[in-house]
C-alpha positions in Angstrom: -44.8 73.4 340.0 -44.6 69.8 339.1 -44.3 68.9 335.5 -45.6 65.8 333.9 -44.0 63.9 331.0 -45.7 61.8 328.5 -44.2 58.8 326.8 -44.6 59.2 323.0 -46.9 56.6 321.5 -45.1 54.0 319.3 -46.2 54.1 315.7 -47.5 50.7 314.6 -46.1 49.6 311.3 -48.7 47.6 309.5 -48.1 45.0 306.9 -49.5 45.3 303.3 -52.3 42.8 303.1 -55.1 42.2 300.6 -53.8 38.7 299.8 -57.3 37.5 299.3 -57.6 39.5 296.0 -54.2 38.4 294.7 -53.4 35.4 292.5 -52.3 32.1 294.1 -48.8 32.6 292.8 -48.5 36.1 294.3 -49.7 34.7 297.6 -47.2 31.9 297.5 -44.4 34.4 296.7 -45.3 36.6 299.7 -45.6 33.5 302.0 -42.2 32.2 301.0 -40.6 35.6 301.8 -42.1 35.5 305.3 -41.3 31.8 305.8 -37.6 32.4 304.8 -37.2 35.5 306.9 -39.5 35.7 309.9 -38.5 32.4 311.6 -34.8 33.1 311.1 -35.0 36.7 312.3 -33.1 37.5 315.6 -35.6 40.2 316.3 -38.5 37.8 316.5 -36.7 34.8 318.1 -37.4 33.5 321.6 -34.1 35.1 322.7 -35.6 38.5 322.0 -38.1 37.8 324.8 -41.1 37.7 322.5 -44.0 35.2 322.6 -44.0 32.5 319.9 -45.6 33.4 316.6 -49.3 32.3 316.3 -48.3 29.9 313.5 -45.1 27.9 313.7 -42.6 27.3 310.9 -43.5 23.7 310.2 -47.2 24.5 309.9 -46.5 27.4 307.5 -44.1 25.3 305.4 -46.7 22.6 305.1 -49.3 25.1 303.9 -46.9 26.7 301.3 -45.9 23.3 300.0 -49.5 22.4 299.6 -50.2 25.6 297.7 -47.2 25.1 295.5 -48.5 21.6 294.6 -52.1 22.9 294.0 -50.8 25.7 291.7 -49.0 23.1 289.6 -52.0 20.8 289.5 -54.3 23.6 288.5 -52.1 24.5 285.4 -53.5 21.4 283.8 -57.0 22.8 284.0 -60.0 21.2 285.5 -62.5 22.9 287.8 -61.7 20.5 290.7 -58.0 21.3 290.6 -58.7 25.1 290.5 -61.0 24.8 293.4 -58.4 22.9 295.4 -55.9 25.6 294.5 -58.2 28.3 296.0 -58.7 26.3 299.2 -54.9 26.0 299.5 -54.5 29.7 298.9 -57.1 30.6 301.5 -55.2 28.5 304.1 -52.0 30.4 303.4 -53.8 33.8 303.4 -55.1 33.0 306.9 -51.6 32.2 308.1 -50.2 35.4 306.6 -52.9 37.6 308.2 -52.2 36.0 311.6 -48.4 36.5 311.3 -48.8 40.1 310.0 -50.6 41.1 313.2 -47.9 39.4 315.3 -45.1 41.2 313.4 -46.9 44.6 313.5 -47.4 44.4 317.3 -43.9 43.1 318.1 -41.8 45.2 315.8 -42.7 48.1 318.2 -42.5 50.7 315.5 -38.9 49.8 314.4 -38.7 49.5 310.6 -35.6 47.4 310.6 -37.3 44.9 312.9 -40.4 44.9 310.8 -38.5 44.4 307.5 -36.6 41.4 308.9 -40.0 39.5 308.9 -40.3 39.4 305.1 -43.6 41.3 305.1 -44.0 44.5 303.0 -45.0 47.6 305.1 -48.2 49.2 304.2 -47.7 52.6 302.6 -48.9 55.5 304.7 -49.2 57.8 301.7 -52.7 58.4 300.6 -52.9 57.8 296.9 -55.9 57.3 294.6 -55.7 54.4 292.2 -57.0 55.6 288.8 -60.1 53.8 287.4 -59.5 51.2 284.7 -61.9 53.0 282.4 -64.2 56.0 282.4 -67.1 53.8 283.5 -65.4 51.1 285.5 -63.4 51.8 288.7 -61.9 48.3 289.1 -62.5 44.6 288.5 -61.3 42.1 291.1 -61.8 38.3 291.6 -64.8 37.5 293.8 -64.8 35.3 296.9 -65.9 32.2 294.9 -64.5 30.5 291.9 -66.0 31.9 288.6 -66.9 35.3 290.2 -65.7 38.8 289.4 -66.5 42.0 291.3 -67.0 45.0 289.1 -67.0 48.5 290.7 -68.7 51.1 288.5 -67.9 54.8 288.2 -70.6 57.3 289.1 -72.0 59.2 286.1 -73.7 62.6 286.6 -77.5 62.4 286.3 -77.5 58.6 285.8 -80.7 56.8 286.8 -79.3 53.3 286.4 -76.4 51.6 284.7 -75.8 48.7 282.3 -73.0 46.3 282.5 -72.1 43.8 279.8 -69.5 41.1 279.4 -68.5 38.5 276.9 -65.6 36.3 275.6 -63.4 38.2 273.1 -63.2 37.1 269.5 -60.1 36.0 267.6 -57.1 38.3 268.0 -58.7 40.1 270.9 -61.7 41.4 269.0 -64.7 42.5 270.9 -67.2 39.8 271.8 -69.9 39.0 269.3 -72.2 37.9 272.1 -72.7 39.8 275.3 -74.4 39.1 278.6 -76.2 42.2 279.8 -77.1 43.1 283.4 -79.0 46.2 284.6 -77.5 47.9 287.7 -79.7 50.0 289.9 -77.0 51.0 292.5 -73.2 51.3 292.4 -72.8 51.7 296.2 -71.5 48.1 296.2 -69.7 46.1 293.5 -71.6 44.1 290.9 -71.0 40.4 291.3 -70.7 38.6 288.0 -71.1 34.8 288.4 -70.9 31.8 286.2 -67.5 32.6 284.6 -65.2 29.9 283.5 -61.9 29.9 285.5 -58.9 30.6 283.2 -61.1 32.2 280.5 -60.7 35.8 279.4 -63.7 38.1 279.5 -64.3 41.7 278.3 -66.3 44.1 280.5 -68.0 47.3 279.5 -70.4 49.6 281.3 -72.6 52.7 280.5 -75.0 54.9 282.3 -78.8 55.2 281.7 -79.6 58.9 281.6 -82.7 61.0 281.0 -82.3 61.2 277.2 -80.9 57.8 276.6 -77.5 56.3 277.3 -73.9 57.5 277.8 -71.2 56.0 275.6 -70.0 52.5 276.5 -66.7 52.8 278.4 -63.5 51.3 277.1 -63.6 47.4 277.1 -61.6 46.0 279.9 -60.3 42.4 279.7 -59.8 40.2 282.8 -59.1 36.5 283.4 -61.6 34.7 285.6 -60.2 32.7 288.5 
């Protein structure tokens, strides 16, 4: 009786991404690691019989140089400089995402090959990130300057929720003036707009329940970008 053999499927090693939610400096650090490793790696060279990367070394270096200059310019403040920094960051993020796909496909499941690229492999372990407070799951920068995305925690029996934020007082004291926003659904994050880049804000949330309100959650401070 004839037997059939099957070739085991190669496990694809994926790169850790999420650069869009990281600071410009963290994106620059990650990009420099790839720039300094991928293009000098023998595993990804033309001699290895692989196609050329989707972005060449000169293009990536120009983008990282532009981001470095934009970060320096933004340190002096000014909305225009911060906006320019975000545009430069977005350009580098796009390059990283393209190269990450190239590395994942062409490393062919070999970790040594993958690591020579400068990318960090995505963890395969499933772990839950603890919420930042009892009422807020997480707070991350939004897609536009001056935005923050606030993910609220589900509260048993809640009809709606309230979110408030404000600028802390001297010495980190709680804000004396709050902006309040009713939240009817927590299926998607709450987009807070109109924040000043570089300023610190404190966020709190509570649930609206049948007999009143839950307690306000712990205040969580974040810097707007």
